[in-house]
N, C-alpha and C positions, 0 to 999 in steps of 0.2 A: 864768568858766576853768572849763574841765571838769580833774578831778583825777580819774586813774584808781586805783584802792582795791585793795592790795596782795589776794593772796588771806585769809593773816592777816587782813589789818584787814575786808574781805567777812565771815568766819566770825567775827569778834568783833561786828560791827554786826549778823546777824541773832540771835546770841546776846543782846547788849542789848537787841532789841528784844522778843526772848522775857521776858528775865526781868523787861522795865519794865514788861510787859504792854499792848504797844503793838500786838504781832498776838501771833496764837497761831502754834503751828509748824507747823498746817497750812498758812498763809499764808504766812508767810516760807519754807517748803520750796518752796511754788509762785510765789513771786517771783525766789528764788535757782536756781530748778532744778534743785535737788536735791529726794531722799525724806524723809520726815518722819524715818525712822529714821536718818539723818545728821545732821539737826539734831538730835536726840535723844543722838545721840555726842557731837556738839560740845558740845550742854550738860553732858554728863558729863565731859569732857575739860576744858570749863574750870573744871568744880566742881574740879576734881582739882587740877589742874599751871598752871591758868591762862591766858594767854597761851599757852604756850609749847606746851598742851597742842591747841592749833588748829594747830598747824605738822602737814606730811603725815608720815605716817610710813612708814616700809617696810613692804611684804609680808610683804617677806623673811624666812624662820625664825631665828630663833638657831641652831639647831643641826638637820644633819641625822642622824637615828638609823640610816640604814644607810650611810652614808660610811665609806668602810675610813681604819682608823688610818693617818696620816702615811707612819709607816716600813715598813709593807705599803705604802702608793702608790708610795713614794721607787726602793723593791725593781723592783715590777711596771713601774714606767716607765723602770726601769735596763736590767732583761729587755729588754724589747721595744725598747730603743733599738741594742742589741746585737743581737737578734737579730729584726729586723722583721717575719719572716715567720711569727713563733710569734705564737697565738693563746692563746686560753680552755685547753685543750686541755693545750697545751705547759708553758704557764707555769704552774696550778697545780700539778702533780704536783713541782714544783722547790722548793714548799714545805715547811719542815719540817714544821706542822701544816696540817692542812685550811684551808684561810679558807672563812669563809659569805660575802664577800666576791667569790671569784671562781669562780662557778657551774661543773659539769661539763654540758657539752651533748652526749649522748648518742646523740641522735637526729638530728642533724644530718648 
């Protein structure tokens, strides 16, 4: 009977092969179709987090440093809803303080 292994199980099997000395990192990488760096990453994650470390992780950043604060975003969206023809040149001057999130385009 042929049993298909899940992603985490495949990674676990690869990690065990390296840790038990049954195969080198290069051999395991070649057999699983990944780079040596990926196998080393799996080894590090397994060492720190166990099986949970072998689960795919999101590449999405935790924060976005240039994202505008929610209260300003809500205000801009409300202005856009009330005045769909307005662009950044009309919306930015209506702010009480100049906003770094709404640049002025003077060369257009």
